[in-house]
N, C-alpha and C positions, 0 to 999 in steps of 0.2 A: 830781435825787432830793428829795423832800419830808423835812422834819425827822423825821416819823414813821418813814418808811423807813429813813433813816439810823440812827435809834435802834434800830429792829428788827434792822438788819444788824449793829450794834455788839453787840447782846444776844446774837445767834446766834453771833458770833465769840467772845464771852466764854464762853458755854456749851460751844463746841467746844473751846476751850482748856482748860476745866476738865475735860471728858470725856477729852481726851487725857493730861492730866496723871494724872487718876485711874487710866487704864490703867497707866501706868508705875509709879505708886506701889503700886497693889494688886498687880501682878504681881510686884513686888520684896518687899513686905511681907506679902503676903496680905490678904484682905478684913478679917479681924478684927484684924490689927496695923495697919491703916490708920486714921488719924483724919482728920477734915474739915480740921484744921489743916495736915496732911501734904499733902493735895490741894491747899489754897489756896497753901501754900509752893512747890509744884512749878510750879502755873500761874501764880505771881507776882500773885496776886489777893488782895483782902481776904476774910478769913476769913468775913465775914457775907454775901459775894456769893455762896459756894457755897451757903450757906443759902437765900438769896433765890430763886435759880434752881431749886434741887432739893429743899429742905427736910430732907434727911437722907442719910446714907450709903448706905442702901438704895435710895433713889431714884436716886442717882448711878449705881450698878451696874445698876439696871434700864434707866435711859436709855442706857447702853453696850450693853447686850444688844439693846435695840429698834432702836438705830441699826445695829448690826452686822447684825442679821437683816433690816433694811430694805434694806441694802446687798447682802446676799446674795440676797434676793428679787428686787430689781430686776435684778441680773445675771443671775439664772437666767431670769427673764422675757425678757431681751434674747436670750439663748441660745436660747430656745424659738421665737423669731422668725426666728433665723439658718437657712439651709439646711443640709441635712445629715441623716443617718439617726439613729436613737434611740442607738445606741451611740456615734456621734460627739458628739452633745449631751451625753450623760451623761459622757463623757470629757472634754469642755469644763468640766463642772460640777467635776469632781475635780480638773482641772487648776487651775481658780480657786481652790478651797479650799487646795490646796497652795501655790499662788502667794501666796495671802494669808499663809500661815504664814510663808514666806520674806521677804515685805515687812514683815510686822507681828508678829513671834514674841511679843511681849509680849502683845498682845491676845489671840491664841490660847491662850497660857498661861493668862491670866485666865479666859477663857470655860471652858476645861477644868477648871482646878483649883477655880474658884470658883462656876461655875454648874453644869456637867455633873456634876461629881463631889461638890461639897459642898452644892449646893441653897441657896445664898444669895440666890436670886432668888424672889420670890413665884411659887408654882407656876402661877397663873393667867396672869400676864405671861409666864413662860418658855414655857408651852404656846401661847399666842398667837404669840409669836415663831417657835416651831418650825412651827406650822400655816402661817404665812405662806410658809415656804420649802417645806414639803411640798406646799402646793397648786400652785406653780409646777412642782415636779418631776413631780407627777402629771399635770399638763396635757401635759408633754413626752411622757410615757408614753402618754398618750391619743392624742396626735398619731402616736407610733409604732404603735399599734394600727391606727389608721385607714390608714396607709400600708403595713401588712403587715410591719412590722420586728419584731413580736412577736406572739405568738398572740392572737387576737381575744377569747378568753376570760380573758386575764390580768387578774388583780386589781390595777388600776393603783394604788389606793390602799396596798395592802399592799407592792406593788413599790417604790413611792416612799419608804416607811418603811425598807424593808430597804436601798434603796441610800444614802439619807441617813445611816441608822445605821452602815452600813459605812465611810462616809467619815469620820463623826464619831468612830467607834472606831479608826480609824487615826490620826487626829489626836491623840486621847488617848493611845495607845500611843506616839506620837512624843514628846509632852510628858512624859509620866511615865517614859520610859526603859524602856519594856517592849520595844519593838522592837530587836533586836539586843543587849539587855540593856545599853544605853548610855544614861547620863544625858544626854548632850549630842550631837546629830547635826549635822554640818557641812551647809553649802550643796549641796555635791555628794551627800551622802546623801539630802536631801530631794528633790533633783532625781532621784535614782534611784528613790526611792518614787513620785514622780510618774509616771515612765515605766512602773514596774511596774503600778501601778493601771490606767493606760491599756490596758496589755496584757491585763490580766484582764477589763476591761470589753469590750475589743475582741474578746476570745476567746468571747464570748456569754454571760457570767455575767448580764447584765442586758438580754438581747435578741441578735436574730440580727445 
């Protein structure tokens, strides 16, 4: 490995560490209650290094959103290449979203509270991130139309928005304690939601 590639790898590692730390701090303190110094302390890096890589707290949050959207988009694209019907693939997407909540609740809390509900990310950046996910879901729906899993005249764009919106609102309800009027749900509760969403999808709400 060349010195340049080693330096690039170290830089990427430092940025990832800073972003992971930012998720923890912002989920705990809220976006407006978080300072760059808090993120630096959590990441155990120099204060100036956060500014060097990101320039501002706003850019830190934008990078978190872009990274998460990128991972979601990549996973959904892979689901699209897997065998299965439209409802099976949409079920896998909802499973993935709920599994992500189970694996990294702090990140989902941050996205819901500080991005979806509070609008602390630049609208253009947020729209680009959402569009990257919707494009992949729409492609899966188009595949389903060609295979006869859903009516050929279905508006794939509208259905992709409706499906993603339903899953996103479900996560919001879980984070904000709306579902079952409980502030905190356990792992068993989330798995139950995961199972019920699957049942709703398999029941034909988003295709045959």
